[in-house]
NULO-683823 format. One record per residue (C-alpha): x, y, z; residue number from 1. Coordinates in steps of 0.001 Angstrom, whole numbers, padded with zeros to 6 digits. Last residue first. Layout:
// NULO-683823
(site (X, Y, Z), NUM),
...
***
This chain:
// NULO-683823
(site (049357, -023062, 069730), 674),
(site (050534, -019987, 070967), 673),
(site (049269, -020355, 074476), 672),
(site (050112, -024002, 075307), 671),
(site (053016, -023204, 073671), 670),
(site (054108, -020648, 076182), 669),
(site (056158, -018022, 074232), 668),
(site (053553, -015416, 076188), 667),
(site (055815, -016080, 079228), 666),
(site (058206, -018128, 078294), 665),
(site (060632, -017784, 081791), 664),
(site (057765, -018398, 084114), 663),
(site (055540, -021189, 082246), 662),
(site (052473, -020584, 081475), 661),
(site (049798, -023491, 082167), 660),
(site (049744, -024393, 085988), 659),
(site (050474, -020839, 086958), 658),
(site (047372, -019431, 084705), 657),
(site (046611, -015560, 086021), 656),
(site (050039, -015109, 087275), 655),
(site (052263, -016589, 084481), 654),
(site (050036, -014261, 082001), 653),
(site (051134, -011340, 083745), 652),
(site (049684, -009103, 086395), 651),
(site (051167, -005369, 086417), 650),
(site (051471, -003041, 089447), 649),
(site (055299, -002646, 088833), 648),
(site (057338, -003934, 086508), 647),
(site (059434, -007008, 086870), 646),
(site (058381, -009979, 084534), 645),
(site (059113, -008431, 082183), 644),
(site (061166, -005415, 081955), 643),
(site (062218, -006395, 078299), 642),
(site (058734, -007208, 077160), 641),
(site (057740, -010786, 076363), 640),
(site (057882, -011979, 072738), 639),
(site (055426, -013722, 070266), 638),
(site (056258, -013941, 066628), 637),
(site (058219, -016929, 067677), 636),
(site (056048, -019331, 068734), 635),
(site (053948, -018625, 066211), 634),
(site (056285, -019373, 063321), 633),
(site (057159, -022586, 065660), 632),
(site (053464, -023722, 064791), 631),
(site (051842, -024979, 068464), 630),
(site (052350, -028486, 070104), 629),
(site (056173, -028799, 070099), 628),
(site (056362, -030122, 073249), 627),
(site (053347, -031476, 075400), 626),
(site (054861, -035116, 075516), 625),
(site (052096, -037309, 077098), 624),
(site (053082, -040200, 079579), 623),
(site (051357, -043243, 079909), 622),
(site (049956, -045440, 082455), 621),
(site (046562, -043048, 083451), 620),
(site (045877, -040773, 081243), 619),
(site (046607, -036894, 081474), 618),
(site (044663, -034044, 080391), 617),
(site (044985, -030266, 081447), 616),
(site (042100, -027719, 082036), 615),
(site (043874, -024398, 081908), 614),
(site (041987, -023049, 078576), 613),
(site (042949, -019150, 078263), 612),
(site (040478, -016790, 079372), 611),
(site (042981, -013248, 079616), 610),
(site (045118, -013778, 076917), 609),
(site (042693, -014675, 074152), 608),
(site (040283, -012222, 075662), 607),
(site (042505, -009421, 075650), 606),
(site (045377, -007576, 077357), 605),
(site (048768, -008727, 077595), 604),
(site (049958, -007801, 080364), 603),
(site (046910, -007028, 082460), 602),
(site (047253, -003671, 084620), 601),
(site (046101, -003411, 088098), 600),
(site (043537, -001995, 089043), 599),
(site (042511, -004285, 092202), 598),
(site (039979, -006078, 090004), 597),
(site (042019, -006922, 087807), 596),
(site (042511, -004532, 084455), 595),
(site (042818, -004936, 081105), 594),
(site (040578, -007717, 079840), 593),
(site (037892, -006947, 082330), 592),
(site (037733, -003204, 081332), 591),
(site (035939, -004709, 078586), 590),
(site (037277, -003767, 074592), 589),
(site (041247, -005134, 074182), 588),
(site (041784, -003243, 070769), 587),
(site (040692, 000157, 071007), 586),
(site (040944, 000292, 074958), 585),
(site (044776, -001109, 074423), 584),
(site (045003, 001234, 071377), 583),
(site (044310, 004225, 074129), 582),
(site (046703, 003180, 076476), 581),
(site (049799, 003364, 074502), 580),
(site (051885, 000348, 073483), 579),
(site (055118, -000622, 074281), 578),
(site (056486, -003966, 072470), 577),
(site (056671, -007406, 073505), 576),
(site (055269, -009152, 069956), 575),
(site (051732, -009375, 072205), 574),
(site (051777, -005689, 072767), 573),
(site (052376, -005308, 069287), 572),
(site (049757, -007711, 068022), 571),
(site (047257, -005879, 070227), 570),
(site (044106, -008450, 071319), 569),
(site (040524, -008743, 071343), 568),
(site (040088, -009118, 067645), 567),
(site (039552, -013482, 067737), 566),
(site (037216, -013107, 070739), 565),
(site (034831, -009694, 070260), 564),
(site (034318, -011564, 066988), 563),
(site (033251, -015201, 068458), 562),
(site (034870, -017807, 066776), 561),
(site (036379, -019297, 070113), 560),
(site (033398, -020229, 071521), 559),
(site (032415, -022658, 068704), 558),
(site (035799, -023926, 067752), 557),
(site (035213, -027377, 069873), 556),
(site (037042, -027890, 071907), 555),
(site (040731, -029730, 071735), 554),
(site (042710, -032453, 073074), 553),
(site (044579, -034479, 070046), 552),
(site (046976, -037518, 071386), 551),
(site (048859, -038515, 068990), 550),
(site (050024, -042452, 069126), 549),
(site (053601, -043593, 068698), 548),
(site (052643, -046148, 069066), 547),
(site (049677, -048846, 067223), 546),
(site (046292, -048199, 068041), 545),
(site (043651, -050721, 068626), 544),
(site (040395, -049365, 068143), 543),
(site (037589, -047824, 069840), 542),
(site (039302, -046471, 073180), 541),
(site (037059, -047384, 075840), 540),
(site (036565, -044419, 078283), 539),
(site (036445, -044183, 081969), 538),
(site (035784, -040580, 082889), 537),
(site (037215, -038570, 085811), 536),
(site (036506, -035103, 086200), 535),
(site (039125, -033715, 088861), 534),
(site (038840, -029765, 090015), 533),
(site (041746, -027045, 090785), 532),
(site (040357, -024321, 092748), 531),
(site (043014, -024392, 095223), 530),
(site (045807, -023290, 092033), 529),
(site (049587, -024332, 092415), 528),
(site (049307, -027467, 090505), 527),
(site (048328, -030583, 091964), 526),
(site (045633, -032127, 089862), 525),
(site (042501, -033526, 091416), 524),
(site (041858, -031579, 094796), 523),
(site (037990, -031454, 094057), 522),
(site (035616, -034243, 092358), 521),
(site (033926, -034582, 089504), 520),
(site (032403, -037788, 087686), 519),
(site (031783, -038469, 084052), 518),
(site (028591, -039926, 082699), 517),
(site (028955, -037581, 079696), 516),
(site (030278, -039774, 076735), 515),
(site (030529, -040261, 073167), 514),
(site (032345, -042507, 071193), 513),
(site (030297, -045383, 071114), 512),
(site (027294, -043151, 070013), 511),
(site (029136, -043392, 066406), 510),
(site (030359, -039817, 065376), 509),
(site (030357, -039946, 061642), 508),
(site (028849, -036359, 061395), 507),
(site (030254, -034089, 064209), 506),
(site (028826, -034221, 067357), 505),
(site (029669, -031232, 069344), 504),
(site (031444, -029476, 067035), 503),
(site (030489, -026387, 067112), 502),
(site (027470, -027534, 065456), 501),
(site (025945, -030893, 065090), 500),
(site (023731, -030990, 067951), 499),
(site (023630, -033407, 070686), 498),
(site (020209, -034117, 072481), 497),
(site (016845, -031969, 073042), 496),
(site (018459, -030740, 076826), 495),
(site (022569, -030627, 075521), 494),
(site (024971, -032277, 077768), 493),
(site (027108, -029895, 079642), 492),
(site (030656, -031511, 080176), 491),
(site (030891, -033751, 076509), 490),
(site (033407, -035855, 076162), 489),
(site (034514, -037323, 072883), 488),
(site (036452, -039921, 072241), 487),
(site (037988, -040785, 068720), 486),
(site (040169, -043151, 067629), 485),
(site (042494, -042319, 064807), 484),
(site (043918, -044986, 061739), 483),
(site (040401, -046236, 060051), 482),
(site (040098, -042197, 059452), 481),
(site (042984, -042803, 057195), 480),
(site (041517, -046060, 055318), 479),
(site (038507, -043968, 055221), 478),
(site (040122, -040872, 053565), 477),
(site (041473, -042769, 051486), 476),
(site (038656, -044822, 050259), 475),
(site (036862, -041719, 049382), 474),
(site (039188, -040091, 047275), 473),
(site (039618, -043743, 045341), 472),
(site (035603, -043375, 044826), 471),
(site (036354, -039356, 043641), 470),
(site (038479, -040196, 041415), 469),
(site (035732, -042637, 040116), 468),
(site (033064, -040871, 040231), 467),
(site (034918, -038140, 038288), 466),
(site (035698, -040683, 035685), 465),
(site (032455, -041935, 035337), 464),
(site (031257, -037933, 035172), 463),
(site (033050, -037493, 032461), 462),
(site (032494, -041061, 030371), 461),
(site (028577, -040186, 030913), 460),
(site (028946, -036131, 029387), 459),
(site (030717, -037549, 026410), 458),
(site (028341, -040656, 025900), 457),
(site (025698, -037836, 025248), 456),
(site (027551, -034567, 024553), 455),
(site (030157, -032562, 026095), 454),
(site (031279, -029225, 023473), 453),
(site (034754, -028471, 023229), 452),
(site (035641, -024987, 021774), 451),
(site (039197, -024566, 020725), 450),
(site (040314, -021340, 019531), 449),
(site (043033, -019566, 017610), 448),
(site (042668, -016176, 016889), 447),
(site (040427, -015075, 014037), 446),
(site (038511, -011646, 015404), 445),
(site (039967, -009974, 013077), 444),
(site (041940, -007443, 015483), 443),
(site (043396, -010434, 017383), 442),
(site (044505, -012505, 014224), 441),
(site (046203, -008576, 012446), 440),
(site (045141, -006660, 009992), 439),
(site (044273, -003595, 012658), 438),
(site (042358, -001089, 010407), 437),
(site (043292, 002026, 008788), 436),
(site (047331, 002167, 008517), 435),
(site (047320, -001365, 008271), 434),
(site (045168, -001094, 004997), 433),
(site (047345, 000703, 002567), 432),
(site (050437, -001484, 004017), 431),
(site (048313, -004886, 003164), 430),
(site (046933, -003358, -000169), 429),
(site (050160, -003168, -001759), 428),
(site (050182, -005711, -003702), 427),
(site (046897, -006127, -004394), 426),
(site (046906, -002720, -006121), 425),
(site (045453, -000063, -004085), 424),
(site (042097, 000892, -003663), 423),
(site (039558, 002445, -005512), 422),
(site (038727, -000904, -007547), 421),
(site (038689, -003129, -004645), 420),
(site (035525, -000885, -003360), 419),
(site (033061, -002012, -006046), 418),
(site (034500, -005398, -005965), 417),
(site (033716, -005930, -002223), 416),
(site (034257, -009349, -001001), 415),
(site (037579, -009014, 000888), 414),
(site (036488, -005529, 002327), 413),
(site (034628, -006771, 005277), 412),
(site (036994, -008807, 005577), 411),
(site (039657, -006797, 006500), 410),
(site (042855, -006736, 003936), 409),
(site (045438, -010227, 004487), 408),
(site (046233, -010537, 000918), 407),
(site (045100, -014417, -000414), 406),
(site (047470, -016488, -002744), 405),
(site (048948, -017857, 000529), 404),
(site (045468, -018659, 002198), 403),
(site (045766, -019623, 005677), 402),
(site (042371, -020160, 006711), 401),
(site (041980, -019209, 010706), 400),
(site (041738, -022540, 013056), 399),
(site (039181, -024232, 014700), 398),
(site (039688, -027441, 016645), 397),
(site (036308, -029345, 017506), 396),
(site (034993, -031585, 019684), 395),
(site (031276, -032738, 019094), 394),
(site (031177, -031837, 015394), 393),
(site (028358, -030678, 013859), 392),
(site (024844, -031935, 013399), 391),
(site (023428, -030522, 016478), 390),
(site (025246, -027578, 016441), 389),
(site (022130, -025791, 014763), 388),
(site (019830, -027455, 016748), 387),
(site (021779, -026372, 020324), 386),
(site (021766, -022906, 018762), 385),
(site (017834, -023001, 018703), 384),
(site (017500, -023353, 022029), 383),
(site (017392, -027128, 022914), 382),
(site (014906, -027966, 026278), 381),
(site (014966, -031063, 027897), 380),
(site (018490, -032239, 025603), 379),
(site (020482, -029161, 025772), 378),
(site (019349, -028607, 029601), 377),
(site (020113, -031978, 030301), 376),
(site (023652, -031265, 029064), 375),
(site (024241, -028758, 031087), 374),
(site (022725, -029857, 034321), 373),
(site (024964, -032745, 033891), 372),
(site (028205, -030994, 032941), 371),
(site (027567, -028523, 036185), 370),
(site (027105, -031507, 038510), 369),
(site (030357, -033268, 036850), 368),
(site (032248, -030266, 037304), 367),
(site (030817, -029145, 040626), 366),
(site (032339, -032138, 041909), 365),
(site (035091, -032682, 040645), 364),
(site (036469, -029251, 041553), 363),
(site (034606, -029574, 045658), 362),
(site (036918, -032401, 045825), 361),
(site (040207, -031667, 044668), 360),
(site (039820, -028964, 047282), 359),
(site (038586, -030935, 049771), 358),
(site (041234, -033477, 049238), 357),
(site (044275, -031017, 049016), 356),
(site (042829, -029424, 052482), 355),
(site (042882, -033014, 054067), 354),
(site (046799, -033246, 052786), 353),
(site (047863, -030626, 055214), 352),
(site (051612, -029405, 053886), 351),
(site (049081, -026518, 051907), 350),
(site (047192, -024862, 054913), 349),
(site (050721, -024774, 057029), 348),
(site (052371, -022431, 054808), 347),
(site (049275, -020701, 054083), 346),
(site (049006, -019481, 057646), 345),
(site (052845, -018664, 057558), 344),
(site (051711, -015282, 059088), 343),
(site (047950, -014743, 059139), 342),
(site (047969, -013829, 062652), 341),
(site (050102, -010441, 062094), 340),
(site (047690, -009337, 059887), 339),
(site (048626, -006039, 058012), 338),
(site (052172, -004432, 058827), 337),
(site (053089, -007332, 060880), 336),
(site (052425, -009654, 057714), 335),
(site (053545, -008238, 055170), 334),
(site (057092, -008001, 057630), 333),
(site (057080, -011672, 058086), 332),
(site (056767, -012775, 054807), 331),
(site (054368, -015758, 054454), 330),
(site (051092, -014092, 054972), 329),
(site (051427, -011128, 052152), 328),
(site (054159, -012089, 049731), 327),
(site (053636, -016131, 049393), 326),
(site (049388, -015879, 049556), 325),
(site (049868, -012930, 046867), 324),
(site (051990, -015467, 044468), 323),
(site (049814, -018164, 044771), 322),
(site (047228, -015967, 043749), 321),
(site (048985, -014506, 041139), 320),
(site (049446, -018047, 039883), 319),
(site (046095, -018662, 039648), 318),
(site (044450, -015401, 038296), 317),
(site (047333, -015422, 035568), 316),
(site (046240, -019012, 034885), 315),
(site (043061, -018210, 034247), 314),
(site (043518, -015212, 032325), 313),
(site (046678, -017085, 030084), 312),
(site (043687, -019863, 029209), 311),
(site (041589, -017021, 027907), 310),
(site (044268, -015336, 026296), 309),
(site (045601, -018175, 024284), 308),
(site (042229, -019142, 023304), 307),
(site (039544, -021084, 024543), 306),
(site (035937, -020811, 022640), 305),
(site (032584, -021956, 024915), 304),
(site (034051, -020358, 027775), 303),
(site (031543, -021177, 030693), 302),
(site (033521, -023748, 031754), 301),
(site (036461, -022199, 031978), 300),
(site (034633, -019178, 034241), 299),
(site (033761, -021860, 036640), 298),
(site (036800, -023111, 037217), 297),
(site (038042, -019815, 037969), 296),
(site (034896, -019488, 040507), 295),
(site (035990, -022654, 042140), 294),
(site (039686, -021890, 042723), 293),
(site (038780, -018723, 044115), 292),
(site (036456, -020142, 046615), 291),
(site (038370, -023122, 047224), 290),
(site (041514, -020657, 048233), 289),
(site (038598, -018538, 050811), 288),
(site (037702, -021852, 052470), 287),
(site (041403, -022951, 052524), 286),
(site (042184, -019427, 054071), 285),
(site (038916, -019395, 056573), 284),
(site (040514, -022543, 058134), 283),
(site (044084, -021233, 058333), 282),
(site (042740, -018046, 060025), 281),
(site (040037, -019653, 062665), 280),
(site (042180, -022305, 063770), 279),
(site (041911, -026065, 062091), 278),
(site (045226, -026314, 060718), 277),
(site (047110, -028752, 063096), 276),
(site (047102, -032108, 062390), 275),
(site (043855, -032899, 064199), 274),
(site (041870, -029634, 063100), 273),
(site (042569, -030294, 059289), 272),
(site (041149, -033762, 059535), 271),
(site (038349, -032680, 061549), 270),
(site (037752, -029708, 058923), 269),
(site (037169, -031587, 056022), 268),
(site (033714, -032199, 055962), 267),
(site (032996, -028831, 057141), 266),
(site (034913, -027665, 053856), 265),
(site (033102, -030353, 052084), 264),
(site (029570, -029356, 052895), 263),
(site (030981, -025354, 052225), 262),
(site (032475, -025755, 049068), 261),
(site (029461, -027651, 047592), 260),
(site (026776, -026347, 049369), 259),
(site (027953, -022544, 047584), 258),
(site (028402, -023997, 044431), 257),
(site (024431, -025355, 044769), 256),
(site (023394, -021778, 045424), 255),
(site (025149, -019958, 043017), 254),
(site (023808, -022584, 040668), 253),
(site (020281, -021560, 042106), 252),
(site (020768, -017807, 041944), 251),
(site (021967, -018306, 038016), 250),
(site (019141, -019957, 037101), 249),
(site (017072, -017662, 038664), 248),
(site (019108, -014670, 036913), 247),
(site (018273, -016948, 034050), 246),
(site (014797, -016680, 034174), 245),
(site (014544, -013515, 034847), 244),
(site (016232, -011933, 031860), 243),
(site (019496, -011766, 030221), 242),
(site (020148, -014408, 027627), 241),
(site (016899, -014650, 025758), 240),
(site (016862, -010880, 026015), 239),
(site (014244, -010745, 022490), 238),
(site (016730, -009300, 020283), 237),
(site (019444, -011097, 022062), 236),
(site (018542, -014345, 020729), 235),
(site (016780, -013046, 017876), 234),
(site (020437, -013136, 016324), 233),
(site (020245, -016903, 015717), 232),
(site (017908, -016154, 012744), 231),
(site (020760, -015311, 010827), 230),
(site (021272, -018634, 010241), 229),
(site (024109, -018728, 007791), 228),
(site (025856, -015723, 008913), 227),
(site (026313, -017216, 012828), 226),
(site (027931, -020598, 010603), 225),
(site (030009, -018935, 008873), 224),
(site (031440, -016284, 011743), 223),
(site (031819, -018942, 014389), 222),
(site (029991, -020393, 017129), 221),
(site (029789, -019482, 020613), 220),
(site (032421, -017089, 020263), 219),
(site (034248, -016139, 023712), 218),
(site (036815, -013212, 023406), 217),
(site (036074, -010204, 025074), 216),
(site (033704, -011037, 027890), 215),
(site (035315, -014368, 028829), 214),
(site (038996, -012478, 028798), 213),
(site (037399, -010489, 030934), 212),
(site (035891, -013367, 033238), 211),
(site (039754, -014439, 034026), 210),
(site (040634, -011366, 035695), 209),
(site (037434, -010566, 037386), 208),
(site (037069, -013136, 040606), 207),
(site (040542, -012498, 041255), 206),
(site (040295, -008918, 041260), 205),
(site (037202, -008660, 042946), 204),
(site (038287, -011135, 045563), 203),
(site (041606, -009694, 046906), 202),
(site (039538, -007346, 049394), 201),
(site (038555, -011223, 051406), 200),
(site (042658, -011703, 051923), 199),
(site (042877, -008403, 053441), 198),
(site (039732, -008883, 055647), 197),
(site (040751, -012295, 056897), 196),
(site (037696, -014444, 055531), 195),
(site (034835, -016089, 057962), 194),
(site (033382, -013188, 058539), 193),
(site (033094, -013493, 062824), 192),
(site (028935, -011208, 062898), 191),
(site (028131, -012924, 066394), 190),
(site (025815, -015094, 064920), 189),
(site (027430, -017999, 067467), 188),
(site (030605, -018379, 064795), 187),
(site (029798, -021803, 063525), 186),
(site (025841, -020784, 062222), 185),
(site (026956, -017556, 061036), 184),
(site (029440, -019502, 058853), 183),
(site (026304, -020515, 056443), 182),
(site (026291, -016564, 056019), 181),
(site (029667, -016009, 054582), 180),
(site (029103, -019488, 052514), 179),
(site (026159, -017665, 050748), 178),
(site (028151, -014176, 050510), 177),
(site (030840, -015921, 048537), 176),
(site (028745, -017684, 046126), 175),
(site (026067, -014692, 045375), 174),
(site (028882, -012420, 044863), 173),
(site (030367, -015149, 041978), 172),
(site (027030, -015804, 040213), 171),
(site (025973, -011463, 039736), 170),
(site (029673, -011308, 038548), 169),
(site (028930, -014365, 036650), 168),
(site (025521, -013171, 035232), 167),
(site (026872, -009719, 034130), 166),
(site (030150, -011277, 032202), 165),
(site (027931, -014083, 030302), 164),
(site (025405, -011243, 029850), 163),
(site (028219, -009060, 028381), 162),
(site (029559, -012259, 026180), 161),
(site (026612, -013076, 024686), 160),
(site (025631, -009180, 023617), 159),
(site (029072, -009187, 022444), 158),
(site (029097, -012439, 020187), 157),
(site (025566, -011612, 018963), 156),
(site (026355, -008243, 017726), 155),
(site (030080, -009554, 016119), 154),
(site (028270, -012095, 014404), 153),
(site (024670, -011066, 013346), 152),
(site (024411, -007854, 013713), 151),
(site (028311, -006241, 012574), 150),
(site (028373, -008778, 009582), 149),
(site (024747, -008130, 008578), 148),
(site (025358, -004874, 008415), 147),
(site (028321, -005387, 005961), 146),
(site (025654, -005200, 003218), 145),
(site (025717, -001175, 003874), 144),
(site (029372, -000680, 002918), 143),
(site (032172, 000527, 004761), 142),
(site (031058, 000499, 007736), 141),
(site (031030, 003083, 011253), 140),
(site (030122, 002191, 014608), 139),
(site (028667, 004591, 016863), 138),
(site (027079, 007285, 014637), 137),
(site (028363, 011013, 014576), 136),
(site (031493, 011318, 012926), 135),
(site (030417, 008440, 010790), 134),
(site (027177, 010387, 009455), 133),
(site (029276, 013842, 008875), 132),
(site (032198, 011896, 007189), 131),
(site (031114, 013264, 003490), 130),
(site (028259, 012347, 000834), 129),
(site (030557, 009537, -000705), 128),
(site (030660, 006883, 001493), 127),
(site (031338, 005869, 004755), 126),
(site (028593, 004476, 006143), 125),
(site (027309, 005462, 009346), 124),
(site (025520, 003688, 012569), 123),
(site (023997, 004432, 015184), 122),
(site (022519, 002389, 018166), 121),
(site (020059, 003617, 020582), 120),
(site (018717, 005592, 018188), 119),
(site (018274, 009363, 017912), 118),
(site (021694, 010472, 017258), 117),
(site (021369, 008365, 014270), 116),
(site (017928, 009915, 012710), 115),
(site (019304, 013921, 013850), 114),
(site (022545, 012641, 011828), 113),
(site (020733, 010760, 008195), 112),
(site (020054, 014036, 006184), 111),
(site (024453, 014863, 007145), 110),
(site (024669, 011655, 004668), 109),
(site (025451, 008080, 004712), 108),
(site (023249, 006536, 007350), 107),
(site (021981, 003488, 009054), 106),
(site (019746, 003787, 012701), 105),
(site (019343, 000874, 014929), 104),
(site (016211, 000651, 018008), 103),
(site (016393, -000850, 020876), 102),
(site (012777, -002133, 022248), 101),
(site (011787, -001712, 025558), 100),
(site (010040, -004532, 027343), 99),
(site (012689, -006311, 029020), 98),
(site (012729, -009826, 029406), 97),
(site (011279, -012709, 027228), 96),
(site (010727, -015436, 029481), 95),
(site (009473, -013547, 032690), 94),
(site (007633, -010812, 030062), 93),
(site (005520, -013900, 028194), 92),
(site (004213, -015456, 031573), 91),
(site (002798, -011361, 032850), 90),
(site (001173, -011531, 029662), 89),
(site (001888, -008769, 027112), 88),
(site (-000212, -005610, 027342), 87),
(site (002222, -003642, 028515), 86),
(site (004432, -004128, 025426), 85),
(site (001908, -001521, 023296), 84),
(site (003198, 000768, 025680), 83),
(site (006266, -000076, 025350), 82),
(site (006650, 000455, 021575), 81),
(site (005216, 003680, 021533), 80),
(site (008284, 005559, 022571), 79),
(site (011306, 003880, 021190), 78),
(site (009476, 003676, 017736), 77),
(site (007750, 006911, 017449), 76),
(site (011640, 007882, 018435), 75),
(site (012732, 006159, 015434), 74),
(site (010157, 007894, 013219), 73),
(site (010416, 011170, 015252), 72),
(site (014442, 010948, 013663), 71),
(site (013359, 010360, 010435), 70),
(site (010998, 013105, 010522), 69),
(site (013455, 015463, 011309), 68),
(site (015819, 015358, 008321), 67),
(site (012796, 015636, 006582), 66),
(site (011464, 012588, 004478), 65),
(site (010992, 012372, 000757), 64),
(site (010117, 008233, 000682), 63),
(site (009454, 006487, 003845), 62),
(site (009372, 002351, 003296), 61),
(site (008294, -000175, 005558), 60),
(site (008661, -003562, 005271), 59),
(site (007343, -006866, 006467), 58),
(site (004239, -004609, 007752), 57),
(site (002403, -005927, 010924), 56),
(site (004203, -003399, 012839), 55),
(site (003833, -000891, 010432), 54),
(site (000232, -001034, 010705), 53),
(site (000156, -000516, 014692), 52),
(site (002693, 002190, 014393), 51),
(site (000347, 004386, 012633), 50),
(site (-002360, 003956, 014309), 49),
(site (-000650, 004930, 017342), 48),
(site (000593, 008154, 016011), 47),
(site (-002717, 009071, 014050), 46),
(site (-004588, 008718, 017381), 45),
(site (-001687, 010657, 019211), 44),
(site (-001818, 013481, 016548), 43),
(site (000753, 014582, 014378), 42),
(site (002891, 011432, 012865), 41),
(site (000271, 010194, 010453), 40),
(site (-000075, 014604, 009258), 39),
(site (003572, 014358, 008862), 38),
(site (004380, 011154, 007349), 37),
(site (001598, 012439, 004702), 36),
(site (003674, 015178, 003709), 35),
(site (006885, 012796, 004126), 34),
(site (005879, 010032, 001811), 33),
(site (004733, 006806, 002583), 32),
(site (005156, 003269, 001707), 31),
(site (003568, 000168, 002806), 30),
(site (004301, -003533, 002866), 29),
(site (002872, -006857, 003569), 28),
(site (003115, -010710, 003465), 27),
(site (000649, -012431, 003141), 26),
(site (-001152, -014906, 005777), 25),
(site (-004567, -012374, 005783), 24),
(site (-004611, -009145, 004058), 23),
(site (-007824, -007646, 005424), 22),
(site (-005386, -005801, 007999), 21),
(site (-003512, -004049, 004771), 20),
(site (-006756, -003109, 003414), 19),
(site (-007551, -000959, 006535), 18),
(site (-004578, 000705, 007260), 17),
(site (-004114, 001744, 003880), 16),
(site (-007775, 003262, 003919), 15),
(site (-006823, 005036, 007455), 14),
(site (-003070, 005645, 006027), 13),
(site (-004614, 007835, 003061), 12),
(site (-004626, 006066, -000378), 11),
(site (-001887, 006757, -002710), 10),
(site (-001641, 007507, -007067), 9),
(site (-000876, 010233, -007284), 8),
(site (-003742, 012084, -007694), 7),
(site (-005029, 010143, -004798), 6),
(site (-002328, 011817, -002419), 5),
(site (000115, 009744, -000522), 4),
(site (000054, 006224, 001690), 3),
(site (001145, 003895, -001015), 2),
(site (000081, -000265, -000085), 1),
***
């Protein structure tokens, strides 16, 4: 239908709309002149009718229109379609995402500048009409035919990259928060953060580096496939990869990964604690390491095509994290500046084989679950890209063409005969184009890459291999557990039974290993205090053990994880240095941790120094060697003041705990440093 004056062979807009509505099952087209376009855009009713009619047409041609009328047409689509989309069902909005349309304008002259600036995406064509359109555009092309590659190839690639980057950023933050949230049950809801402060500050850095490469180089399909299947472009036009459904899927994936990390770290904790790696700082560092490795793996899993930059970003992230652990906690002067309690923590973490079992289990189980979920989604709810790739190879290695007879010129100009005539000879084309565009594989998005797609039998193989490895890990862990005997004595039984919290009764503990029927009498241990009591328990060791036997006597970590306990110390004072009273008041909250009832100063101050666990374990018929129970690095960083123990009006640890703290060693006593 032509909307124009009757004498010119046209009809009015209302007549054209009625005629087009009667055409059922046919492709429709409409042409409108500038004069009638001005009428159509003049009133609200005619605007709505014009927009509705144009939406039903395959193509709309506006001829002899002014530059401002072009811009008004773009504005009509931008402002009018959101109102029409409000009538969509909530279910349709849920799957399609946002309502506002994204408009694109393309032109080659100065009269197209208002239209280009009005659209969200403006494209200028560098032609004979000058460079005004190019100078005012977001993108510039040499020929109109290059719009196909710009949209269907690079536009689609960049949309998917942006969606993956956005959703991954949301996912990684959710995993971190969920892990820290789960720790609140083990810290008495005191607000203790599982990860050490300076360690946690690296999260955004190590969590961003690998996904930057994904957001720059990832290609789910090659260029020729995208051009052969232009219908794949609807993934961005209909917001299929960034909507409410995708956000909920990402949230569910974050819950799964956080649960995997928390579960395996809790299972590994008793073994880590048994071998001296169960303190707050070491356990938190182990969980954080599992988190960093898991999110790095996740980026590798989400990347469709790996090249040297994506692989390099992953290697750089892991190497950078290792370097950080070597520099910050393992160099004493660095640890003294930031957090003295982190000194040599990574060393004791990596020498504990329970940590490595936990780390390996987290990655393997996460891989199995992600692989199974991805394959099931492709089979149960396939997308267009899955149908396109169905007949293609499951594992491909893609390399750029190496045709020595073809000069390396931009792909957009290589197939343009008209432009080739106006450019230098093919012999000099390489040097001519090098001054205009980046002709490298990097600039032309033609880097060597490897894509791996797991389907059918491959999925079963991957899960089977992971299952076999996990079975071997379980066998090793079981054999190691059989070499240890556990006896758990609960001083005060819970009213409603035992709990798995606070290591009161860890998972796997049997009834034969629990004891609470011990007798208490006074005057048991012949120490220097008159208030000592004897707790005598007759227990049966559950299995025969060969000497030498490691005796581990510990408390549940619950009470030691209160934030007021962890932060209640002055590191410089523990190192034997003199500190101001204001610093003591700031670090050691509570006057009872700084002064005694008669006003004497407690040195060192804080809950750690004034609440030393002073129970003493004795086993009849056996001599327990209590040496080397603390890390040498901890004993090394503690020191007594120069005037110890002769300072007036001062109470030392040896005075508070004479049965435990040696007079000569003071704060260097291993019972305190451990």
